[in-house]
N, CA, C and O atoms as a Tripos MOL2 file, in Angstrom:
@<TRIPOS>MOLECULE
protein
  244   243    61     0     0
PROTEIN
NO_CHARGES

@<TRIPOS>ATOM
      1 N          23.9880    5.5860   48.8410 N.3       1 MET1
      2 CA         25.1630    4.7810   49.2560 C.3       1 MET1
      3 C          25.2750    3.7610   48.2410 C.2       1 MET1
      4 O          26.4330    3.5180   47.9010 O.2       1 MET1
      5 N          24.3690    3.1070   47.6770 N.am      2 ASP2
      6 CA         24.4310    2.0930   46.6170 C.3       2 ASP2
      7 C          25.2860    2.6530   45.5160 C.2       2 ASP2
      8 O          26.1290    1.9130   45.0080 O.2       2 ASP2
      9 N          25.1450    3.9240   45.0870 N.am      3 THR3
     10 CA         25.8340    4.4010   43.9600 C.3       3 THR3
     11 C          27.4010    4.5310   44.4000 C.2       3 THR3
     12 O          28.2720    4.2480   43.5780 O.2       3 THR3
     13 N          27.7040    4.9220   45.5860 N.am      4 VAL4
     14 CA         29.0660    4.9950   45.9270 C.3       4 VAL4
     15 C          29.7110    3.5010   46.0550 C.2       4 VAL4
     16 O          30.8600    3.2660   45.6820 O.2       4 VAL4
     17 N          28.9510    2.6330   46.5550 N.am      5 ARG5
     18 CA         29.5600    1.1580   46.7040 C.3       5 ARG5
     19 C          29.8040    0.7650   45.2820 C.2       5 ARG5
     20 O          30.8380    0.1520   45.0150 O.2       5 ARG5
     21 N          28.8690    1.0890   44.2650 N.am      6 ARG6
     22 CA         29.0190    0.5270   42.8740 C.3       6 ARG6
     23 C          30.2750    1.2100   42.3950 C.2       6 ARG6
     24 O          31.0910    0.4820   41.8290 O.2       6 ARG6
     25 N          30.5610    2.4800   42.5280 N.am      7 TRP7
     26 CA         31.6690    3.1490   42.1000 C.3       7 TRP7
     27 C          32.9540    2.6010   42.7140 C.2       7 TRP7
     28 O          33.9970    2.5530   42.0610 O.2       7 TRP7
     29 N          32.8650    2.1970   43.9560 N.am      8 ILE8
     30 CA         34.0840    1.6320   44.5790 C.3       8 ILE8
     31 C          34.3780    0.2560   43.9910 C.2       8 ILE8
     32 O          35.5480   -0.0400   43.7510 O.2       8 ILE8
     33 N          33.4010   -0.5920   43.7480 N.am      9 ARG9
     34 CA         33.5850   -1.8490   43.1040 C.3       9 ARG9
     35 C          34.1780   -1.8410   41.8030 C.2       9 ARG9
     36 O          35.0460   -2.6510   41.4760 O.2       9 ARG9
     37 N          33.6860   -0.8540   40.9770 N.am     10 ARG10
     38 CA         34.1350   -0.7430   39.5670 C.3      10 ARG10
     39 C          35.4990   -0.0050   39.5100 C.2      10 ARG10
     40 O          36.1100    0.0680   38.4440 O.2      10 ARG10
     41 N          35.9470    0.5040   40.5790 N.am     11 GLY11
     42 CA         37.2040    1.2160   40.5600 C.3      11 GLY11
     43 C          37.2600    2.6710   40.1200 C.2      11 GLY11
     44 O          38.3000    3.1460   39.6620 O.2      11 GLY11
     45 N          36.0970    3.4100   40.2630 N.am     12 TYR12
     46 CA         35.8600    4.8180   39.9500 C.3      12 TYR12
     47 C          36.3610    5.7130   41.0260 C.2      12 TYR12
     48 O          36.4940    6.9120   40.7820 O.2      12 TYR12
     49 N          36.6260    5.2690   42.0990 N.am     13 ILE13
     50 CA         37.0940    6.1480   43.2460 C.3      13 ILE13
     51 C          38.7150    5.9810   43.3110 C.2      13 ILE13
     52 O          39.1970    4.8500   43.3740 O.2      13 ILE13
     53 N          39.4730    7.0480   43.2960 N.am     14 TYR14
     54 CA         40.8320    6.9660   43.3500 C.3      14 TYR14
     55 C          41.4050    7.9280   44.3590 C.2      14 TYR14
     56 O          41.0140    9.0950   44.3810 O.2      14 TYR14
     57 N          42.2880    7.4950   45.1650 N.am     15 PRO15
     58 CA         42.9010    6.2140   45.4420 C.3      15 PRO15
     59 C          41.6820    5.2070   45.8260 C.2      15 PRO15
     60 O          40.5900    5.5390   46.2890 O.2      15 PRO15
     61 N          42.1080    3.9760   45.5400 N.am     16 GLN16
     62 CA         41.0750    2.8230   45.8460 C.3      16 GLN16
     63 C          40.7910    2.8560   47.3110 C.2      16 GLN16
     64 O          41.7650    2.8280   48.0620 O.2      16 GLN16
     65 N          39.4920    2.9180   47.8620 N.am     17 PRO17
     66 CA         39.1290    2.7590   49.2260 C.3      17 PRO17
     67 C          39.4600    1.2770   49.6190 C.2      17 PRO17
     68 O          39.5890    0.4040   48.7620 O.2      17 PRO17
     69 N          39.5800    1.0570   50.8780 N.am     18 TYR18
     70 CA         39.7640   -0.3390   51.4190 C.3      18 TYR18
     71 C          38.5250   -0.7170   52.3080 C.2      18 TYR18
     72 O          37.8670    0.1850   52.8260 O.2      18 TYR18
     73 N          38.2250   -1.9220   52.4760 N.am     19 ARG19
     74 CA         37.2520   -2.4230   53.3410 C.3      19 ARG19
     75 C          37.7330   -2.7150   54.6470 C.2      19 ARG19
     76 O          38.7500   -3.3880   54.8150 O.2      19 ARG19
     77 N          36.9490   -2.1700   55.7360 N.am     20 TYR20
     78 CA         37.2740   -2.3780   57.0080 C.3      20 TYR20
     79 C          36.0670   -2.9170   57.7330 C.2      20 TYR20
     80 O          35.1560   -2.1310   57.9950 O.2      20 TYR20
     81 N          35.9760   -4.1690   58.0760 N.am     21 GLY21
     82 CA         34.7500   -4.7490   58.6110 C.3      21 GLY21
     83 C          33.6760   -4.7270   57.5380 C.2      21 GLY21
     84 O          33.9210   -5.2510   56.4510 O.2      21 GLY21
     85 N          32.5020   -4.1520   57.7730 N.am     22 GLY22
     86 CA         31.4510   -4.1030   56.8010 C.3      22 GLY22
     87 C          31.4070   -2.6360   56.1320 C.2      22 GLY22
     88 O          30.4370   -2.3000   55.4540 O.2      22 GLY22
     89 N          32.4010   -1.8590   56.3330 N.am     23 THR23
     90 CA         32.3220   -0.4850   55.7320 C.3      23 THR23
     91 C          33.5450   -0.2200   54.8860 C.2      23 THR23
     92 O          34.5270   -0.9490   55.0300 O.2      23 THR23
     93 N          33.5550    0.6970   54.0790 N.am     24 TYR24
     94 CA         34.7190    1.2100   53.2630 C.3      24 TYR24
     95 C          35.3070    2.3360   53.9110 C.2      24 TYR24
     96 O          34.5920    3.2080   54.4050 O.2      24 TYR24
     97 N          36.6010    2.3900   53.9520 N.am     25 ARG25
     98 CA         37.3580    3.5420   54.3590 C.3      25 ARG25
     99 C          37.8580    4.3220   53.1680 C.2      25 ARG25
    100 O          38.6090    3.7560   52.3740 O.2      25 ARG25
    101 N          37.4980    5.5900   52.9800 N.am     26 ILE26
    102 CA         37.8780    6.2600   51.9030 C.3      26 ILE26
    103 C          38.7970    7.5330   52.3950 C.2      26 ILE26
    104 O          38.5100    8.2670   53.3410 O.2      26 ILE26
    105 N          39.9310    7.6410   51.5820 N.am     27 GLN27
    106 CA         40.8110    8.7500   52.1100 C.3      27 GLN27
    107 C          40.1100   10.1530   51.7140 C.2      27 GLN27
    108 O          39.3700   10.3020   50.7420 O.2      27 GLN27
    109 N          40.4790   11.1640   52.6490 N.am     28 SER28
    110 CA         39.8610   12.5040   52.4350 C.3      28 SER28
    111 C          40.1200   13.1320   51.0230 C.2      28 SER28
    112 O          39.2980   13.9130   50.5450 O.2      28 SER28
    113 N          41.1920   12.8100   50.4020 N.am     29 ASP29
    114 CA         41.5100   13.3560   49.1260 C.3      29 ASP29
    115 C          41.0840   12.4850   47.9390 C.2      29 ASP29
    116 O          41.4010   12.8030   46.7920 O.2      29 ASP29
    117 N          40.3630   11.3820   48.2100 N.am     30 ALA30
    118 CA         39.7940   10.5090   47.1650 C.3      30 ALA30
    119 C          38.8520   11.1900   46.2670 C.2      30 ALA30
    120 O          38.0600   11.9960   46.7540 O.2      30 ALA30
    121 N          38.8540   10.9580   45.0430 N.am     31 ARG31
    122 CA         37.9900   11.5200   43.9620 C.3      31 ARG31
    123 C          37.3460   10.5620   43.1160 C.2      31 ARG31
    124 O          37.7380    9.3970   43.0420 O.2      31 ARG31
    125 N          36.3520   11.0230   42.4610 N.am     32 TYR32
    126 CA         35.6290   10.1420   41.3480 C.3      32 TYR32
    127 C          36.3190   10.2330   40.0610 C.2      32 TYR32
    128 O          36.5270   11.3240   39.5290 O.2      32 TYR32
    129 N          36.6740    9.1370   39.5520 N.am     33 LEU33
    130 CA         37.2910    9.2180   38.1330 C.3      33 LEU33
    131 C          36.4690    8.1980   37.1880 C.2      33 LEU33
    132 O          36.4580    6.9910   37.4310 O.2      33 LEU33
    133 N          35.8210    8.7340   36.1540 N.am     34 PRO34
    134 CA         34.9930    7.8660   35.2930 C.3      34 PRO34
    135 C          36.1450    7.0060   34.5390 C.2      34 PRO34
    136 O          37.3310    7.3360   34.5760 O.2      34 PRO34
    137 N          35.6940    5.9430   33.9010 N.am     35 PRO35
    138 CA         36.6110    4.9260   33.2110 C.3      35 PRO35
    139 C          37.5210    5.7000   32.2340 C.2      35 PRO35
    140 O          38.7150    5.4040   32.2050 O.2      35 PRO35
    141 N          37.0440    6.6630   31.4400 N.am     36 TRP36
    142 CA         37.9460    7.1850   30.4820 C.3      36 TRP36
    143 C          39.0070    8.1630   31.0860 C.2      36 TRP36
    144 O          39.7930    8.7870   30.3730 O.2      36 TRP36
    145 N          38.9760    8.2520   32.4320 N.am     37 GLN37
    146 CA         39.9760    9.3350   33.0200 C.3      37 GLN37
    147 C          40.7840    8.3800   34.0900 C.2      37 GLN37
    148 O          41.3450    8.9040   35.0530 O.2      37 GLN37
    149 N          40.8180    7.0750   33.9000 N.am     38 GLN38
    150 CA         41.6640    6.3030   34.9280 C.3      38 GLN38
    151 C          43.0030    6.5710   34.7500 C.2      38 GLN38
    152 O          43.4450    6.7210   33.6110 O.2      38 GLN38
    153 N          43.8700    6.6720   35.9460 N.am     39 PRO39
    154 CA         45.2620    6.8780   35.9030 C.3      39 PRO39
    155 C          45.9230    5.7490   35.1110 C.2      39 PRO39
    156 O          45.4370    4.6190   35.0660 O.2      39 PRO39
    157 N          47.1230    6.1260   34.4480 N.am     40 THR40
    158 CA         47.8250    5.1290   33.8510 C.3      40 THR40
    159 C          49.2760    5.2820   34.1340 C.2      40 THR40
    160 O          49.7000    6.4100   34.3860 O.2      40 THR40
    161 N          50.1310    4.1980   34.1160 N.am     41 VAL41
    162 CA         51.5560    4.3090   34.3610 C.3      41 VAL41
    163 C          52.2270    4.4440   33.0090 C.2      41 VAL41
    164 O          51.6160    4.0610   32.0110 O.2      41 VAL41
    165 N          53.4730    4.9740   32.9060 N.am     42 PRO42
    166 CA         54.2220    5.2960   31.7750 C.3      42 PRO42
    167 C          54.0780    4.2420   30.6950 C.2      42 PRO42
    168 O          53.9820    4.6840   29.5500 O.2      42 PRO42
    169 N          54.0440    2.8940   30.8580 N.am     43 ASP43
    170 CA         54.0610    1.9450   29.9420 C.3      43 ASP43
    171 C          52.6420    1.8690   29.3050 C.2      43 ASP43
    172 O          52.4900    1.0670   28.3840 O.2      43 ASP43
    173 N          51.6630    2.5790   29.6830 N.am     44 GLY44
    174 CA         50.2890    2.6200   29.0570 C.3      44 GLY44
    175 C          49.2750    1.7430   29.6760 C.2      44 GLY44
    176 O          48.1110    1.7060   29.2780 O.2      44 GLY44
    177 N          49.7750    0.9710   30.7500 N.am     45 THR45
    178 CA         48.7970    0.0100   31.3140 C.3      45 THR45
    179 C          48.0350    0.7510   32.4560 C.2      45 THR45
    180 O          48.5340    1.7800   32.9100 O.2      45 THR45
    181 N          46.9690    0.3280   32.8940 N.am     46 ALA46
    182 CA         46.1900    0.9610   33.9070 C.3      46 ALA46
    183 C          46.8830    0.8890   35.3420 C.2      46 ALA46
    184 O          47.3430   -0.1820   35.7390 O.2      46 ALA46
    185 N          46.9450    1.9840   36.0690 N.am     47 ALA47
    186 CA         47.5380    1.7970   37.3560 C.3      47 ALA47
    187 C          46.7300    1.0640   38.3100 C.2      47 ALA47
    188 O          45.5210    1.2630   38.4330 O.2      47 ALA47
    189 N          47.4100    0.1870   39.0130 N.am     48 SER48
    190 CA         46.5950   -0.7610   39.9740 C.3      48 SER48
    191 C          46.9350   -0.2990   41.2800 C.2      48 SER48
    192 O          48.0110    0.2410   41.5370 O.2      48 SER48
    193 N          45.8420   -0.5510   42.2750 N.am     49 THR49
    194 CA         46.1390   -0.3460   43.6670 C.3      49 THR49
    195 C          47.0880   -1.4240   44.2260 C.2      49 THR49
    196 O          47.2570   -2.5260   43.7050 O.2      49 THR49
    197 N          47.6890   -0.9800   45.3450 N.am     50 PRO50
    198 CA         48.7320   -2.1020   45.8850 C.3      50 PRO50
    199 C          47.7640   -3.2690   46.3830 C.2      50 PRO50
    200 O          46.6130   -3.1150   46.7910 O.2      50 PRO50
    201 N          48.4710   -4.4750   46.2660 N.am     51 THR51
    202 CA         47.8010   -5.6420   46.7460 C.3      51 THR51
    203 C          47.9370   -5.6030   48.2610 C.2      51 THR51
    204 O          48.6930   -4.8050   48.8140 O.2      51 THR51
    205 N          47.1900   -6.4800   48.9170 N.am     52 LEU52
    206 CA         47.1670   -6.6370   50.3990 C.3      52 LEU52
    207 C          48.5940   -6.9130   50.7990 C.2      52 LEU52
    208 O          49.0660   -6.2970   51.7540 O.2      52 LEU52
    209 N          49.3270   -7.8140   50.1220 N.am     53 LEU53
    210 CA         50.6740   -8.1660   50.5900 C.3      53 LEU53
    211 C          51.6130   -6.8800   50.5240 C.2      53 LEU53
    212 O          52.3680   -6.5890   51.4520 O.2      53 LEU53
    213 N          51.5070   -6.1470   49.3700 N.am     54 GLU54
    214 CA         52.3630   -4.9290   49.2080 C.3      54 GLU54
    215 C          51.9850   -3.8960   50.3930 C.2      54 GLU54
    216 O          52.8460   -3.2510   50.9910 O.2      54 GLU54
    217 N          50.6150   -3.8120   50.6630 N.am     55 ARG55
    218 CA         50.3320   -2.8190   51.6790 C.3      55 ARG55
    219 C          50.7980   -3.2380   53.0600 C.2      55 ARG55
    220 O          51.1390   -2.3660   53.8580 O.2      55 ARG55
    221 N          50.8350   -4.5700   53.4010 N.am     56 LEU56
    222 CA         51.3830   -5.1620   54.5370 C.3      56 LEU56
    223 C          52.9430   -4.8320   54.7300 C.2      56 LEU56
    224 O          53.4420   -4.3790   55.7590 O.2      56 LEU56
    225 N          53.6200   -5.1500   53.5310 N.am     57 LYS57
    226 CA         55.0700   -5.0020   53.5530 C.3      57 LYS57
    227 C          55.4630   -3.4520   53.6420 C.2      57 LYS57
    228 O          56.4180   -3.0900   54.3290 O.2      57 LYS57
    229 N          54.7190   -2.6110   52.9540 N.am     58 ASN58
    230 CA         55.2270   -1.2350   52.8390 C.3      58 ASN58
    231 C          54.5910   -0.3610   53.9600 C.2      58 ASN58
    232 O          55.1160    0.7080   54.2720 O.2      58 ASN58
    233 N          53.5580   -0.7760   54.5100 N.am     59 GLY59
    234 CA         52.8020   -0.0830   55.5820 C.3      59 GLY59
    235 C          51.9150    1.1500   54.9180 C.2      59 GLY59
    236 O          51.9980    1.4650   53.7310 O.2      59 GLY59
    237 N          51.1360    1.7320   55.7930 N.am     60 PRO60
    238 CA         50.2910    2.7860   55.3770 C.3      60 PRO60
    239 C          50.9820    3.9710   54.7740 C.2      60 PRO60
    240 O          52.1290    4.1980   55.1570 O.2      60 PRO60
    241 N          50.4430    4.7440   53.8970 N.am     61 LYS61
    242 CA         51.0510    5.8750   53.1680 C.3      61 LYS61
    243 C          50.4540    7.0780   53.7800 C.2      61 LYS61
    244 O          50.7710    8.1970   53.3770 O.2      61 LYS61
@<TRIPOS>BOND
     1     1     2 1
     2     2     3 1
     3     3     4 2
     4     3     5 am
     5     5     6 1
     6     6     7 1
     7     7     8 2
     8     7     9 am
     9     9    10 1
    10    10    11 1
    11    11    12 2
    12    11    13 am
    13    13    14 1
    14    14    15 1
    15    15    16 2
    16    15    17 am
    17    17    18 1
    18    18    19 1
    19    19    20 2
    20    19    21 am
    21    21    22 1
    22    22    23 1
    23    23    24 2
    24    23    25 am
    25    25    26 1
    26    26    27 1
    27    27    28 2
    28    27    29 am
    29    29    30 1
    30    30    31 1
    31    31    32 2
    32    31    33 am
    33    33    34 1
    34    34    35 1
    35    35    36 2
    36    35    37 am
    37    37    38 1
    38    38    39 1
    39    39    40 2
    40    39    41 am
    41    41    42 1
    42    42    43 1
    43    43    44 2
    44    43    45 am
    45    45    46 1
    46    46    47 1
    47    47    48 2
    48    47    49 am
    49    49    50 1
    50    50    51 1
    51    51    52 2
    52    51    53 am
    53    53    54 1
    54    54    55 1
    55    55    56 2
    56    55    57 am
    57    57    58 1
    58    58    59 1
    59    59    60 2
    60    59    61 am
    61    61    62 1
    62    62    63 1
    63    63    64 2
    64    63    65 am
    65    65    66 1
    66    66    67 1
    67    67    68 2
    68    67    69 am
    69    69    70 1
    70    70    71 1
    71    71    72 2
    72    71    73 am
    73    73    74 1
    74    74    75 1
    75    75    76 2
    76    75    77 am
    77    77    78 1
    78    78    79 1
    79    79    80 2
    80    79    81 am
    81    81    82 1
    82    82    83 1
    83    83    84 2
    84    83    85 am
    85    85    86 1
    86    86    87 1
    87    87    88 2
    88    87    89 am
    89    89    90 1
    90    90    91 1
    91    91    92 2
    92    91    93 am
    93    93    94 1
    94    94    95 1
    95    95    96 2
    96    95    97 am
    97    97    98 1
    98    98    99 1
    99    99   100 2
   100    99   101 am
   101   101   102 1
   102   102   103 1
   103   103   104 2
   104   103   105 am
   105   105   106 1
   106   106   107 1
   107   107   108 2
   108   107   109 am
   109   109   110 1
   110   110   111 1
   111   111   112 2
   112   111   113 am
   113   113   114 1
   114   114   115 1
   115   115   116 2
   116   115   117 am
   117   117   118 1
   118   118   119 1
   119   119   120 2
   120   119   121 am
   121   121   122 1
   122   122   123 1
   123   123   124 2
   124   123   125 am
   125   125   126 1
   126   126   127 1
   127   127   128 2
   128   127   129 am
   129   129   130 1
   130   130   131 1
   131   131   132 2
   132   131   133 am
   133   133   134 1
   134   134   135 1
   135   135   136 2
   136   135   137 am
   137   137   138 1
   138   138   139 1
   139   139   140 2
   140   139   141 am
   141   141   142 1
   142   142   143 1
   143   143   144 2
   144   143   145 am
   145   145   146 1
   146   146   147 1
   147   147   148 2
   148   147   149 am
   149   149   150 1
   150   150   151 1
   151   151   152 2
   152   151   153 am
   153   153   154 1
   154   154   155 1
   155   155   156 2
   156   155   157 am
   157   157   158 1
   158   158   159 1
   159   159   160 2
   160   159   161 am
   161   161   162 1
   162   162   163 1
   163   163   164 2
   164   163   165 am
   165   165   166 1
   166   166   167 1
   167   167   168 2
   168   167   169 am
   169   169   170 1
   170   170   171 1
   171   171   172 2
   172   171   173 am
   173   173   174 1
   174   174   175 1
   175   175   176 2
   176   175   177 am
   177   177   178 1
   178   178   179 1
   179   179   180 2
   180   179   181 am
   181   181   182 1
   182   182   183 1
   183   183   184 2
   184   183   185 am
   185   185   186 1
   186   186   187 1
   187   187   188 2
   188   187   189 am
   189   189   190 1
   190   190   191 1
   191   191   192 2
   192   191   193 am
   193   193   194 1
   194   194   195 1
   195   195   196 2
   196   195   197 am
   197   197   198 1
   198   198   199 1
   199   199   200 2
   200   199   201 am
   201   201   202 1
   202   202   203 1
   203   203   204 2
   204   203   205 am
   205   205   206 1
   206   206   207 1
   207   207   208 2
   208   207   209 am
   209   209   210 1
   210   210   211 1
   211   211   212 2
   212   211   213 am
   213   213   214 1
   214   214   215 1
   215   215   216 2
   216   215   217 am
   217   217   218 1
   218   218   219 1
   219   219   220 2
   220   219   221 am
   221   221   222 1
   222   222   223 1
   223   223   224 2
   224   223   225 am
   225   225   226 1
   226   226   227 1
   227   227   228 2
   228   227   229 am
   229   229   230 1
   230   230   231 1
   231   231   232 2
   232   231   233 am
   233   233   234 1
   234   234   235 1
   235   235   236 2
   236   235   237 am
   237   237   238 1
   238   238   239 1
   239   239   240 2
   240   239   241 am
   241   241   242 1
   242   242   243 1
   243   243   244 2
@<TRIPOS>SUBSTRUCTURE
     1 MET1         2 RESIDUE 1 A MET
     2 ASP2         6 RESIDUE 1 A ASP
     3 THR3        10 RESIDUE 1 A THR
     4 VAL4        14 RESIDUE 1 A VAL
     5 ARG5        18 RESIDUE 1 A ARG
     6 ARG6        22 RESIDUE 1 A ARG
     7 TRP7        26 RESIDUE 1 A TRP
     8 ILE8        30 RESIDUE 1 A ILE
     9 ARG9        34 RESIDUE 1 A ARG
    10 ARG10       38 RESIDUE 1 A ARG
    11 GLY11       42 RESIDUE 1 A GLY
    12 TYR12       46 RESIDUE 1 A TYR
    13 ILE13       50 RESIDUE 1 A ILE
    14 TYR14       54 RESIDUE 1 A TYR
    15 PRO15       58 RESIDUE 1 A PRO
    16 GLN16       62 RESIDUE 1 A GLN
    17 PRO17       66 RESIDUE 1 A PRO
    18 TYR18       70 RESIDUE 1 A TYR
    19 ARG19       74 RESIDUE 1 A ARG
    20 TYR20       78 RESIDUE 1 A TYR
    21 GLY21       82 RESIDUE 1 A GLY
    22 GLY22       86 RESIDUE 1 A GLY
    23 THR23       90 RESIDUE 1 A THR
    24 TYR24       94 RESIDUE 1 A TYR
    25 ARG25       98 RESIDUE 1 A ARG
    26 ILE26      102 RESIDUE 1 A ILE
    27 GLN27      106 RESIDUE 1 A GLN
    28 SER28      110 RESIDUE 1 A SER
    29 ASP29      114 RESIDUE 1 A ASP
    30 ALA30      118 RESIDUE 1 A ALA
    31 ARG31      122 RESIDUE 1 A ARG
    32 TYR32      126 RESIDUE 1 A TYR
    33 LEU33      130 RESIDUE 1 A LEU
    34 PRO34      134 RESIDUE 1 A PRO
    35 PRO35      138 RESIDUE 1 A PRO
    36 TRP36      142 RESIDUE 1 A TRP
    37 GLN37      146 RESIDUE 1 A GLN
    38 GLN38      150 RESIDUE 1 A GLN
    39 PRO39      154 RESIDUE 1 A PRO
    40 THR40      158 RESIDUE 1 A THR
    41 VAL41      162 RESIDUE 1 A VAL
    42 PRO42      166 RESIDUE 1 A PRO
    43 ASP43      170 RESIDUE 1 A ASP
    44 GLY44      174 RESIDUE 1 A GLY
    45 THR45      178 RESIDUE 1 A THR
    46 ALA46      182 RESIDUE 1 A ALA
    47 ALA47      186 RESIDUE 1 A ALA
    48 SER48      190 RESIDUE 1 A SER
    49 THR49      194 RESIDUE 1 A THR
    50 PRO50      198 RESIDUE 1 A PRO
    51 THR51      202 RESIDUE 1 A THR
    52 LEU52      206 RESIDUE 1 A LEU
    53 LEU53      210 RESIDUE 1 A LEU
    54 GLU54      214 RESIDUE 1 A GLU
    55 ARG55      218 RESIDUE 1 A ARG
    56 LEU56      222 RESIDUE 1 A LEU
    57 LYS57      226 RESIDUE 1 A LYS
    58 ASN58      230 RESIDUE 1 A ASN
    59 GLY59      234 RESIDUE 1 A GLY
    60 PRO60      238 RESIDUE 1 A PRO
    61 LYS61      242 RESIDUE 1 A LYS
């Protein structure tokens, strides 16, 4: 479990899990992506997970 928590904190699990209470909630289609395979958006910057405000405004996907 320590390894999975470390991967989550470092952003190696995509889509990014969210924390609910003391546990992490991970989507069933989530996968491990090492740093050299991180998703990027067309302008070349790293793709970011939605902020809490964006998730609250747009609802769950």
